[in-house]
Structures are given as C-alpha cells and as structure tokens.
C-alpha positions as CSV (number, residue, x, y, z in Angstrom):
1,M,25.2,271.1,8.8
2,V,23.9,267.8,10.2
3,K,20.2,267.1,10.4
4,L,18.7,265.1,13.3
5,I,15.2,263.8,12.8
6,Y,13.0,262.4,15.6
7,R,9.3,261.6,14.7
8,D,8.0,264.9,13.3
9,K,10.7,267.1,14.6
10,E,14.0,268.2,13.0
11,W,17.1,269.9,14.3
12,E,20.3,271.1,12.6
13,V,23.6,270.9,14.5
14,K,27.2,271.6,13.5
15,P,29.3,268.8,12.2
16,G,32.3,267.6,14.3
17,M,30.5,266.8,17.5
18,T,29.6,263.4,18.7
19,V,26.1,261.9,18.3
20,R,25.7,262.0,22.0
21,D,26.4,265.7,22.2
22,A,24.0,266.4,19.3
23,I,21.2,264.4,21.0
24,L,21.8,266.4,24.2
25,K,21.5,269.6,22.2
26,T,18.0,268.5,21.1
27,G,16.8,268.1,24.7
28,L,16.4,264.3,24.2
29,K,18.0,261.8,26.5
30,P,20.7,259.7,24.8
31,Y,19.5,256.5,26.4
32,A,16.0,257.0,25.0
33,V,16.8,257.0,21.3
34,L,18.9,255.0,18.9
35,P,20.8,256.9,16.2
36,V,20.6,255.6,12.6
37,R,22.7,256.9,9.6
38,D,22.1,255.5,6.1
39,G,20.0,252.7,7.5
40,K,22.7,251.5,9.9
41,L,22.8,251.9,13.7
42,I,25.7,254.0,14.9
43,N,27.0,254.5,18.4
44,E,26.8,257.7,20.4
45,E,30.6,258.4,20.1
46,T,30.4,258.6,16.3
47,I,31.6,262.0,15.0
48,L,29.0,263.7,12.8
49,R,30.0,264.8,9.3
50,D,28.7,267.7,7.3
51,G,25.7,266.5,5.3
52,D,24.8,263.7,7.7
53,E,21.1,262.9,8.2
54,I,20.6,261.1,11.5
55,K,17.3,259.5,12.3
56,L,16.6,259.0,16.0
57,V,14.4,256.0,16.8
58,A,12.7,255.7,20.2
59,V,13.9,252.8,22.4
60,V,11.0,250.5,23.2
61,S,11.2,248.2,26.1
62,G,8.8,246.0,27.9
63,G,8.3,242.6,29.3
C-alpha cells in the first residue's frame, strides 16, 4: 500500500496509480498540495509504488 500524509490526516491507496489520482481519492485538490517522496518534490504524473510514503504539503501563495 501507499500512504499519503497531509497535516494530521493519513490515507492508504493502492500502488500503481498516479500521484494526481491518489490526491483526488483523498478529496483534496491536486493544485492545492505539493507531493513529496523521500524529501524530494515529485510531479503528479509519478506512478506510486508499494511502500511509498507521500507527504502532501499545502501550497502557500500571496503577494
């Protein structure tokens, strides 16, 4: 399984899907979070592997 972590929430999804699809399954918006695996930013087309732990970081914008 793949673990997605966002703040104090965690979800488990099946490996083999894209990061974007996994984010959508959580109910979050893909444009509102940045996925990080092993301390490195990954893109939303990355295929998730069994055992991955993806941290979702909120996008902060302002002026």
